C-alpha positions as CSV (number, residue, x, y, z in Angstrom):
1,X,83.8,-204.7,-65.5
2,X,80.8,-204.1,-67.9
3,X,79.9,-200.6,-68.8
4,X,76.6,-199.5,-67.2
5,X,74.4,-197.3,-69.4
6,X,73.7,-194.0,-67.6
7,X,70.2,-193.1,-66.6
8,X,70.6,-189.8,-68.4
9,X,71.3,-191.6,-71.7
10,X,68.3,-193.9,-71.1
11,X,66.1,-190.9,-70.5
12,X,67.4,-189.2,-73.6
13,X,66.6,-192.3,-75.7
14,X,63.1,-192.4,-74.2
15,X,62.5,-188.7,-74.9
16,X,63.4,-189.3,-78.6
17,X,60.6,-191.9,-78.8
18,X,57.7,-190.4,-76.7
19,X,55.5,-187.4,-76.7
20,X,56.5,-184.7,-74.1
21,X,54.0,-182.1,-73.1
22,X,54.9,-178.7,-71.7
23,X,53.0,-177.6,-68.7
24,X,50.8,-175.4,-70.8
25,X,50.0,-178.3,-73.2
26,X,49.3,-180.5,-70.2
27,X,47.0,-177.8,-68.6
28,X,45.0,-177.8,-71.9
29,X,44.5,-181.6,-71.4
30,X,43.8,-181.5,-67.7
31,X,40.2,-182.2,-66.7
32,X,39.2,-183.7,-70.0
33,X,37.1,-186.9,-69.8
34,X,39.3,-188.8,-72.2
35,X,42.6,-188.0,-70.4
36,X,44.0,-189.6,-67.3
37,X,46.9,-188.0,-65.6
38,X,49.0,-190.7,-63.8
39,X,51.2,-189.7,-60.9
40,X,54.1,-192.1,-60.7
41,X,55.7,-190.7,-57.6
42,X,56.1,-192.5,-54.3
43,X,53.2,-192.0,-51.8
44,X,55.5,-190.0,-49.5
45,X,56.2,-187.5,-52.3
46,X,52.4,-187.1,-52.8
47,X,51.8,-186.6,-49.1
48,X,54.6,-184.0,-48.9
49,X,54.0,-182.1,-52.2
50,X,50.4,-182.8,-53.2
51,X,49.4,-183.8,-56.7
52,X,47.4,-182.7,-59.8
53,X,43.7,-182.6,-59.0
54,X,42.0,-185.8,-60.3
55,X,45.3,-187.6,-61.0
56,X,45.4,-191.4,-60.6
57,X,48.3,-192.6,-58.4
58,X,50.2,-195.5,-59.9
59,X,53.5,-196.1,-58.0
60,X,56.3,-196.5,-60.6
61,X,57.2,-200.0,-59.2
62,X,53.7,-201.3,-59.9
63,X,52.9,-199.6,-63.2
64,X,53.6,-202.4,-65.6
65,X,51.7,-204.9,-63.4
66,X,48.7,-202.5,-63.3
67,X,48.7,-201.9,-67.0
68,X,48.9,-205.6,-68.1
69,X,45.3,-207.0,-68.4
70,X,46.7,-210.5,-67.8
71,X,48.3,-209.5,-64.5
72,X,46.5,-210.3,-61.2
73,X,47.2,-206.7,-60.3
74,X,45.6,-205.1,-63.4
75,X,43.7,-201.8,-62.8
76,X,40.7,-201.2,-65.1
77,X,41.7,-197.5,-65.5
78,X,44.4,-198.7,-67.9
79,X,41.8,-200.6,-70.1
80,X,39.7,-197.7,-71.4
81,X,39.6,-197.5,-75.2
82,X,40.3,-194.0,-76.5
83,X,41.8,-192.8,-73.3
84,X,45.0,-190.7,-73.3
85,X,47.5,-191.2,-70.4
86,X,49.7,-188.4,-69.3
87,X,52.4,-189.6,-66.9
88,X,54.3,-187.4,-64.5
89,X,56.8,-187.8,-61.7
90,X,58.8,-185.2,-59.8
91,X,61.1,-184.1,-62.6
92,X,60.2,-185.9,-65.8
93,X,62.8,-188.7,-65.8
94,X,60.8,-191.6,-64.3
95,X,57.8,-190.6,-66.4
96,X,59.8,-190.5,-69.6
97,X,61.1,-194.1,-68.9
98,X,57.7,-195.2,-67.9
99,X,56.0,-193.7,-71.0
100,X,58.5,-195.6,-73.2
101,X,57.9,-198.8,-71.4
102,X,54.1,-198.5,-71.7
103,X,54.4,-197.8,-75.4
104,X,56.5,-200.9,-75.7
105,X,53.8,-202.9,-73.9
106,X,51.3,-201.7,-76.5
107,X,49.4,-199.1,-74.5
108,X,48.2,-196.4,-76.9
109,X,48.0,-192.6,-76.2
110,X,50.8,-192.4,-73.7
111,X,52.8,-189.2,-73.1
112,X,54.4,-187.4,-70.2
113,X,54.8,-183.9,-68.7
114,X,58.3,-182.4,-69.3
115,X,59.8,-181.3,-66.0
116,X,57.2,-183.3,-64.1
117,X,55.3,-182.1,-61.0
118,X,58.1,-179.6,-60.2
119,X,57.5,-177.8,-63.4
120,X,53.7,-178.0,-63.0
121,X,53.9,-176.5,-59.5
122,X,56.4,-173.8,-60.5
123,X,54.1,-172.7,-63.3
124,X,51.3,-172.1,-60.7
125,X,49.1,-174.8,-62.1
126,X,46.5,-176.3,-59.7
127,X,47.7,-178.6,-57.0
128,X,45.5,-180.9,-54.9
129,X,45.9,-183.2,-52.0
130,X,46.6,-186.9,-52.0
131,X,44.2,-188.7,-54.5
132,X,42.0,-191.7,-53.5
133,X,44.1,-194.8,-53.0
134,X,44.6,-196.8,-56.3
135,X,41.0,-197.0,-57.5
């Protein structure tokens, strides 16, 4: 039987290659015109927990399709020159893997929030309701 690489080791490899922001660092970026926070969580997580005010919701399962300008599912938000993209999920694992994938796709300025939305919320950072649907 083949050996399956653990998710933890995949996340560790991603973390070695991407930029991770602490909540304080992410807060300093939040609200800037040249920064888009991207919430990768499932819509049920957003409905239950809320999200960062102004975050763009891109479900993890569609992210690569939405980033690729050649995809029929492409979203223009991912085609803004000079924009920085700060990804987050619930705990920082999905966003670490996604940030590495987007870097490999060639998207510039991609990072993620260490500890994800859970760390953001625990720090008392602002939380809003469900963002507009995939604009």
